[in-house]
DOBADREN-361993 format. One record per residue: z, y, x of N, C-alpha, C, O in turn. Coordinates in steps of 0.1 Angstrom, whole numbers, plus 2048, in hexadecimal, padded with zeros to 3 digits. Example, Ala and Ser with C-alpha at 12.3 -4.5 7.8 and 13.67 -1.06 7.14 Angstrom:
# DOBADREN-361993
84E7C788484E7D387B84E7DF8848557DF88E8477EA8808477F588984F80088185080B886
//
This chain:
# DOBADREN-361993
68260681269060480D68F5FE7FF6876037F66965F37FD6955ED7F069D5F57E56A45FE7E969C5F17D96A25F87CD6B15F97CF6B66047CC6B85EF7D26C75EF7D36CB5F97DE6D46017DC6C55F87EA6C86017F46C66107F16CD6197F46BA6127EA6B761F7E66C16257DC6C56317DE6C661D7D36D06227C96DD6257D16E462F7CE6E161C7DA6ED61E7E26EC62B7EA6F66337EB6E162D7F06DF6397F86E06467F06E66507F46DA6467E46DB6517DB6E96547D66ED6607D66F06497D36FE64B7CF7066517DA70F65A7D870464C7E670C6517F27086607F47116687F76FC6647F36F76717F56FE67B7EB7026867EE6FE6767DE70467E7D37136807D671968B7D371A6767DB7286767DD72C6807E87356887E77246807F37266897FE7236977F972B6A07FD7196997F27166A77ED7216AC7E47246B87E47266A37DC7316A77D273D6AB7DA7446B57D67416A47E474D6A77EC74B6B57F37546BC7F473F6B77F873C6C47FF73E6CF7F57436DA7F87396CD7E973A6D87DE7486DB7DB74C6E67D97506D07DA75E6D27D77656DA7E176E6E37DF7626D77EE7686DE7F97656ED7F976E6F57FC7586F07F67546FE7F675A7067EA75B7127EB75D6FF7DF7627067D37717067D277770A7C87787017DD7877017DC78C70F7DA7877187E07967117D179B71E7CE7A07267DB7A67207E379C7337DB7A073B7E67AF73B7E87B473A7F47B773C7DD7C573D7DF7CB7307E57D57317EB7C57257E27CA7187E87C87187F77D07147FF7BC71D7FC7BA71E80A7C37278117C872481C7C773280A7D073C8117DE7388107E673C8197E27328057F172F8047F472180880071D8077EB71980C7ED70B80F7F770A81B7F771282480070081A80A6FD82481270982781670B83381571181D81D71D81F82771E81482671780A83172781683B72980C83873680484173A7FC82D73C80682A7488008257467F181F73C7EE82974F7E882574D7DA81674E7D88107577DD8107447D28027447D07FC7507C87F17547CA8057557BF8007607B77FD76D7BF7F67767B980176E7CB7FE7797D37EF77A7D57E97857D87E876F7D57DA76E7D77D176B7CA7C57697CB7D876B7BF7D17687B37C57727B07C877E7AF7B976D7AF7AE7767AD7AF77E7A07B37797967AB78A7A17AA79379679B79779379479B79D79679678778879A7857857A878A78D7B178877A7A97917767B67967757C178B7777CD78E7717BD77F7707C677477D7CC77077E7D77697887C67747967CB77179B7D477C7A77D977B7947D67877997DD7927997EC79078F7F178A7A37F47947A380279379980779E7968007A879581379D78B8197A77908197B57898187BF79E81A7B67A481B7C47A880E7C97AD80D7D57A78037C17AF7F77C47A87ED7CC79C7EA7CB7AF7E67D57AB7DB7DD7B27CF7D67BE7CE7D67AB7C57D17B07BA7CA7B77AF7D37B37AE7DF7C07A77CE7C779D7D67BD7947DD7C07907E97B27907D77A97867DD7A178C7E979A7847F07A37997EC79C79F7F87A379C80579E79F80F7AF7968047B67928107AF7888197A977F8137AF78A8267A978182F7B37768337BE77682E7AF76D83B7B97628407C57688467C477184F7D17648427DD7698477E17778437EA77D8487DA77C8387DD7898337E27898257E077E81E7E87938207EB7958127EA7A380E7EE7AC8167E47A68037E37B37FD7F07B77F67F57B07EE7F57C37FA8017C87F37FE7CD7E57FF7D97E37FA7C47DD7F67C87CF8017CC7C680C7C77C67FE7D77BF8087DB7B58087D27A88107D579F8007C87A87FF7BF79D80A7B479E80C7AC7948127B47A981D7AA7AA8287B17B28287BD7B48327A97B583E7AF7BC83B7B57C98437BD7CE8307B37CF82C7B97DC82B7C87DA82B7D07E48287CC7CD8277DA7CA8347E27CD8337EF7CE83F7DC7CF84C7E37D284B7E97E08527F27E38427E37E88407E97F68377F57F68367FC8008317F87EB8298047EA8318117EA83D8117E682C81C7F08338297EF83582D7E183E8357DE82C8287D882C82C7CA8388267C283C82C7B883E81C7C78488147C085581D7BD8588257C585B81A7B28678217AE87381A7B687A8117B187481E7C287E8187CB8878237D18858287DC8918287C98998337CD8A18317DA8A58267DD8A383C7E18AA83B7EE8B08487F18AC8537ED8BB8487F98C18547FE8BC85680D8BB84D8158B98638108B486681D8B98748218B687E81A8C087582C8C58828318CD8888268CD8958248D588181E8DE8868148D888A8078DF8907FF8CB8868058C48897F88BF87D7F28BC8737F98BD87D7E58B88727DD8A98747DB8A487F7D78A28697DD8938697DA89085D7D18958527D288785F7C78848547BE87A84A7C387983F7BF87284F7CD8688467D386484C7E08668587E385D8447E88588487F584D8527F384B85C7FA8458507E883A8597E583F8677E18398717E684A8677D98508747D685587B7E28538877E485B8747EB86087A7F885488080085588B80584A87880183E87C80983788880383589280A8358887F682D8947F08368A07EF8308AB7EF84389F7EE84C8AA7ED84A8B37F984C8BF7F78478AE8048478B681083C8C081083B8C98198328BF8078288C980682C8D57FE8258DF7FE8388D57F883D8DF7EF8468E97F784D8E58008478F57F28518FF7F885F8FA7F88638F47EE8678FD8028758F980387E9037FC88A9007FA87990F7F98819197F38799267F186D9267F487E9307EB87793C7E78719447F386894B7F18779427FE87394980A86894281286394781C86593680E85C92D81584E93481484A93980A84793482083993A82083193581582993D80F83292881182992380782D9287F98249297F083A92C7F783E9317EA83993F7E88389447DC8379467F28349557F28259577F48209637F381D94D7F680F94F7F98089547EC80994F7E180095F7ED7FA9657E17F095C7DA7E89557E07F295C7CD7E99547C47EB9457C37E593E7BB7F59407CB7F89327CA80292F7BF80C9367BD7FF9257B78079207AC80D9127AF8059097B281A9117AE8209037B08248FE7A282D90479C81E8F479D8218EF79082E8E778F8348E47858338E379B8408DB79C8488E27A78438E97B08558DF7A685E8E37B185F8D77BB85B8CC7B88638DA7C78658D07D186F8C57CC86C8B97CE8798C97C68838BF7C187D8B77B68808AB7B68758BC7AE86F8B47A38668A97A986689E7A585E8AD7B38558A37B985D8987C085988D7C086889B7C68708917CD8758877C387987C7C88758897B687A87F7AD86F8787A587187279B86387A7AA8578747A48548677AA8588647B684C85E7A38488517A88398507A583485779C8338467AB8258427A881B84D7A781B8567B081284C79D80785579C80B86379980486D79D81786579381C87279081F87979D81B88579F8258727A78288787B481B87B7BB81A8857C28128727BA8058737C17FD8807BC7F88877C37FE8817AE7F788D7A87FD89A7AD7F68A47AF80A89A7AD8118A67B280E8A97C180C8B47C480C89E7C98088A07D67FA8A57D87F78AD7E17F18A17CF7E38A67CF7E38B57CC7DB8BD7D27EC8BA7C37ED8C87C07F28CF7CD7ED8DA7D07FC8C97D38018CF7E07F68D07EB7F58DA7F27EE8C57EC7E38C57F67D98D07F37D48D77FC7D68D27E67CD8DD7E27D28EA7E67CA8F37EB7DF8ED7E47E58F97E87E58FB7F77E39067FC7E78F07FE7E78F180D7D98F58127D88FD81B7CF8F080B7C18F480F7BE90280C7B89098157C39088017C19167FE7C991E8097C392980D7D591A80D7DC9228177D891F8257DC92682E7CF9158267C99128347D590E83D7D59138487DD9058387E88FF8417E68F08427E18EA8397EB8EB84D7EA8DC84F7F88D68527F98CD85A8028DD84D80F8D884F8188D78428158DD8388228CE84382B8CD8388398CF83F83A8D184B8448CF8368518D283C85B8C883785A8C282C8668C68408728BF83C87D8C584387E8C684F8878C983B8938CF84088F8DC8498968DE8538858E38448818EF84B8788ED8578738F785C8758E185B86C8DE86685E8DD86285B8D58588558E38688478E28658418D686D8448D587983A8CE8678338C286D8258C186A8218C385E81C8BE87380E8BD87180D8B18678128A68698058B385C8048AA8527FA89E8547FE8938517EF8A185A7E589785C7E089786A7D98A086E7E488C8717E088B87F7DF87D8837E587487D7D787A88D7D586C8927E186889A7E385C89E7E987189E7F586E8A780186A89F80286E89380A8628A581685E89E8208698A18298678AA81F87489A82788089D83488089583987689083988C89284688E88C84588987D84F88387883A88C87683988886883987986783F87385E83287287083286387184085E87284485586B84786387C85585F87E85E86087286685886F85C86B86B86486E85F86086485486985F84D85486185284F85784885584984C85984284385584585885A83885D86983885A86E82E85587084385D87F84385A88284284B88B83B84787A84984387C84883487883A82F87F83582686E83483586B82683087681C83487981382C87C81E83F88781684389281783989880D83489582483489F82682B89C81F81D8A581981789082081988C81980D88E80A80E89480480488A80481988C7F681A89A7F281B89F7E88158A27F98238B07F68258B97F88188C27F08168B58018108BD8058048B87FE7F78BF7FF7ED8AD7F67F88A87EF7EC8A77E07F089D7DC7F58B27D87ED8B27CA7F18A57C27EC8A07BA7F38A07C57E08947BE7DB8887C17E48807B97E78877CE7E987C7D27F187D7CA7FF8737C58048897CA80488C7C38118887B480F8817AE81888C7AE80488A7A080287B79D8018767938078747A57FA8657A37F885E7A580585579D8098627AF80D85C7B181A85E7A58238557A182A86A7A082486D79582D86678882886377F83086478781B85D77B81584E77B81984877081884978681E83B78582383977F83182E77D83584577B83784477384383C77A84E83F78585283277385382977885D81B77B85881277D86081A77D84B80D78184580A78F84A81379884C7FD79284B7F879F84E7F87A78417F17A38387FF7B28407FF7BA8347F37C38347F07CA83D7ED7C48287E17CC8267E37D58197EA7D18107DE7E18197E07EA80E7D87E68027CE7DF8037DC7EA7F67D57E77EA7CC7F27E57C77F37DA7CA7FC7EE7C18077EB7B980B7F77BD8098027AD8117F57A48157FF7A98218077AE82A8017A88208147AD82B81D7A282F82779A82682B7A183C82B79783F83579A8388427A583584578F83584979182E8567998368607A083186979984485E7A084C8687AD8518627B285C8667B384A8587BF84F8527CA85085C7CB8488657D385985A7DF85B8637E884E8647E884785A7EF84C86E7F784086F80283F86580583486180784A86081184A85680C84684881384283F7FE8468467F884283A7F883283A7F782C82F7F882C8457F781E84680581784480B81284D80A81983881881483481980583782480083A80E7FE83680F7EF8388127EC8468187E284980D7F48508107F285E81F7F58618257EF86882380085B83180485C83A7F98578447F685D8377F384C83F7E984683F7DC84F8497D68508347D98558337CE85E83C7D086A8437C786F83D7DC86F8467E087A8547DE87685C7D987D8587E386A8657E28658697D38638747CF86685F7CB85D8627BD85B8657B686986D7AD86985E7BA8738607B388086D7B78868717B3891
//
């Protein structure tokens, strides 16, 4: 190979290698949001160093998926969001407050209220008006008391329901019904949910593989969206 041909060959080789490198380094958010009407910021990467211990970051979404991150408007779909709604004639500040409230006694004659040695730091009504981590913390206290009492049920309107089961039982149906109320009564929530189109919704926090179906709020929301 003469000198001119050798130089041409090297230039061609470098050009091909450069194109390949560019293809491999294309931003993840461009690959996921290309040819779509979805907001690119739903997939904007967040440094791992900024992640909370419980958090799944936006860039963890696979093809056709989106993480319901609390870092953007998708966080309105979280149970933690301050999305007040009326349900069975009562007001709730959030779905999380509604959920955790059911661990608490419904009145002074409730078995849980009279159990020896149990202390309730909040009332049921107080928990129903909580949002976010405050509601979750109140629920953790409720769960601790349930463990001491050795019970696996919560209550709504006097009915006992098994709290944690792999079956789509009464508790699951109640959570689905309350989620519908949240979506229907909060136009912004409804609009954000519909704006996700046919994307697969994924949670922004880690969950056990055997979590009850009512914990999988993202699947409930996809059913409602459909």
